[in-house]
SEDO-85556 format. One record per residue (C-alpha): residue number from 0; x, y, z. Coordinates in pm, 1 decimal. Layout:
   num         c1         c2         c3
   NUM          X          Y          Z
...
% end
This chain:
   num         c1         c2         c3
     0      -10.1       -0.1      -29.2
     1      166.6      378.1     -125.1
     2      112.7      566.2      157.8
     3      128.8     1015.2       24.6
     4      203.8     1294.5      245.4
     5       87.4     1613.0      116.1
     6      481.3     1759.1      227.6
     7      876.7     1672.6      212.8
     8      887.1     1807.9      629.3
     9     1054.5     1591.9      834.0
    10      852.2     1568.8     1094.2
    11      511.2     1516.8      960.5
    12      634.3     1244.9      751.7
    13      866.0     1063.3     1040.6
    14      448.4     1135.3     1186.9
    15      282.6      986.0      892.0
    16      613.6      664.7      903.1
    17      532.2      568.1     1316.6
    18      151.4      517.9     1229.3
    19      152.6      350.0      916.7
    20      539.8       97.5      927.4
    21      450.1     -195.4      678.8
    22      355.5      130.7      437.2
    23      499.8      278.5      186.5
    24      570.7      599.2      251.1
    25      646.2      808.9      -31.5
    26      638.3     1241.9       59.3
    27      465.3     1503.3     -217.9
    28      544.0     1804.0     -224.5
    29      208.7     1987.0     -315.0
    30       44.7     2348.4     -205.3
    31     -217.3     2393.8       83.6
    32     -462.4     2566.7      -64.7
    33     -399.5     2810.4      217.6
    34     -235.7     3122.1      304.2
    35       87.8     3050.1      385.9
    36        1.5     3141.1      725.8
    37     -388.4     2994.7      816.1
    38     -522.0     3190.3     1087.3
    39     -779.6     2946.2     1192.3
    40     -952.2     2601.9     1216.6
    41    -1160.4     2607.7      979.0
    42     -872.6     2717.8      647.5
    43     -596.2     2508.2      837.1
    44     -864.9     2217.5      831.5
    45     -929.1     2305.5      453.6
    46     -526.5     2286.9      345.4
    47     -527.5     1989.8      556.5
    48     -763.8     1836.3      369.7
    49     -607.7     2006.7        6.4
    50     -256.4     1885.8      102.1
    51     -425.4     1521.5      106.8
    52     -597.4     1506.6     -196.3
    53     -378.5     1660.6     -428.9
    54      -19.0     1416.7     -231.8
    55     -319.2     1139.3     -304.9
    56     -324.7     1190.9     -689.6
    57      -14.1     1311.0     -821.2
    58      159.8     1022.0     -725.6
    59     -198.4      764.5     -768.9
    60     -133.4      634.1     -414.1
    61     -374.8      373.3     -204.3
    62     -429.1      702.1      120.8
    63     -249.6     1060.8       45.6
    64     -202.4     1247.5      378.8
    65     -209.8     1615.4      463.6
    66     -121.6     1826.8      833.2
    67     -155.3     2137.3      834.0
    68      -66.7     2431.0     1099.5
    69     -240.1     2690.4     1173.1
    70     -335.6     2921.6     1446.7
    71     -680.4     3069.5     1601.0
    72     -738.9     3360.7     1870.2
    73     -960.7     3310.0     2125.2
    74     -997.8     3549.2     2446.9
    75     -718.3     3740.6     2323.7
    76     -431.5     3457.1     2337.6
    77     -340.3     3330.4     1981.2
    78     -366.8     2922.5     1977.7
    79     -167.3     2679.4     1759.9
    80     -413.6     2430.3     1593.8
    81     -330.2     2107.1     1382.4
    82     -538.3     1965.1     1083.8
    83     -524.5     1669.8      958.4
    84     -732.2     1424.6      627.4
    85     -651.2     1151.1      536.7
    86     -803.5     1089.0      221.0
    87     -801.1      753.5       17.4
    88     -849.2      670.9     -428.7
    89    -1236.8      612.7     -362.8
    90    -1277.6      880.1     -247.6
    91    -1345.9      852.7      123.4
    92    -1261.8     1234.5      360.2
    93    -1154.7     1193.8      707.7
    94    -1044.7     1477.5      925.3
    95     -905.8     1505.9     1331.1
    96     -813.5     1795.4     1452.4
    97     -508.5     1771.7     1775.3
    98     -330.0     1982.8     2008.3
    99     -403.5     2360.3     2092.1
   100     -180.7     2526.4     2323.1
   101     -107.6     2915.8     2356.4
   102      161.6     3109.9     2248.1
   103      364.5     3354.5     2389.2
   104      313.2     3718.8     2392.8
   105      642.9     3783.5     2117.1
   106      615.3     3562.4     1908.7
   107      225.6     3566.6     1829.7
   108      280.1     3959.6     1802.9
   109      555.9     3820.7     1498.5
   110      259.1     3622.2     1387.6
   111       -4.0     3857.4     1371.8
   112      164.5     4061.9     1217.0
   113      176.5     3861.8      921.6
   114      571.0     3632.8     1041.8
   115      478.6     3259.6      972.6
   116      478.0     3083.3     1320.7
   117      833.3     2918.1     1208.3
   118     1017.5     3208.2     1143.0
   119      842.3     3363.6     1502.4
   120      950.2     3092.2     1660.7
   121     1369.9     3122.6     1492.0
   122     1392.7     3434.8     1577.9
   123     1166.0     3388.9     1884.6
   124     1421.0     3088.9     2017.7
   125     1735.3     3155.9     1846.2
   126     1762.4     2881.0     1622.3
   127     1672.1     2753.1     1313.1
   128     1409.7     2530.6     1102.1
   129     1198.0     2495.7     1453.4
   130      907.8     2344.0     1178.3
   131     1120.4     2072.9     1012.7
   132     1186.8     1963.9     1360.9
   133     1068.7     1970.7     1761.5
   134      794.4     2291.8     1587.8
   135      680.6     2521.0     1834.3
   136      559.8     2226.6     2062.6
   137      826.1     2098.8     2130.0
   138     1036.9     2455.4     2226.0
   139      626.6     2576.9     2442.1
   140      682.2     2202.5     2565.7
   141     1026.2     2253.3     2700.1
   142     1087.8     1911.9     2470.1
   143      825.7     1648.9     2564.7
   144      594.8     1689.8     2310.1
   145      746.0     1663.8     2002.1
   146      612.0     1795.7     1627.0
   147      636.1     1490.0     1466.3
   148      493.6     1336.1     1831.2
   149      201.3     1587.3     1786.3
   150      145.5     1509.2     1456.1
   151      158.6     1094.1     1491.5
   152     -135.4     1180.9     1775.0
   153     -328.2     1322.3     1474.1
   154     -267.4     1011.3     1207.8
   155     -352.5      767.4     1458.4
   156     -712.7      940.3     1460.9
   157     -698.5      952.4     1106.1
   158     -642.4      569.8     1082.1
   159     -859.5      436.7     1298.3
   160    -1132.3      646.6     1139.7
   161    -1129.7      490.0      878.5
   162    -1113.2      126.1      978.0
   163    -1370.2      179.0     1180.4
   164    -1531.9      324.6      870.3
   165    -1387.6        8.5      700.7
   166    -1552.8     -271.7      953.0
   167    -1899.2      -96.3      900.7
   168    -1878.8      -70.6      490.8
   169    -1868.6      200.2      249.9
   170    -2236.0      362.9      331.8
   171    -2101.0      491.0      612.7
   172    -1825.8      696.5      486.2
   173    -2072.9     1008.3      414.4
   174    -2116.3     1104.1      807.0
   175    -1751.0     1223.7      771.8
   176    -1738.3     1428.6      469.0
   177    -2112.6     1549.5      445.5
   178    -2308.1     1771.8      764.9
   179    -2629.5     1681.3      528.9
   180    -2680.6     1343.7      658.7
   181    -2649.5     1433.6     1056.3
   182    -2972.1     1433.2     1179.4
   183    -3104.9     1641.8     1417.9
   184    -3456.7     1557.6     1621.1
% end
């Protein structure tokens, strides 16, 4: 089975490889289809879906995985948000969100002024290429959780949902894809 990852970012590729240990994991350079620094859950989720779809189609993979990080403003604090998407060759789309944590005011202000989070974190820490390595989460959790760990959790959520849907039959895929299937009393 071929798993396309919609990025060449080392931390994200490592996250997917940690979950898909027996499959062929192929990093694929694709565009997210959203801003370089997404500013909402919705935009970040769309970026993950776009990455998964584009990667899956580009190399004709069995499954595409998209992982996207963004920020969300809530109660005068800027929070990191993370989303993932799994798309299969039949068109099933599954999404899951991950960890959230607040940014220090110095970093948040830089991001609000237009810098991408990775660049702002590099300046804040004096390190280089944080987004490819431990990520903001690794810095801000004092190394307890790496960016790869955080994204691996999202990939596990995606795969678990996918396996559940497969065990229930194809007709249930729509519950994760189409809001019109939700019945409210």
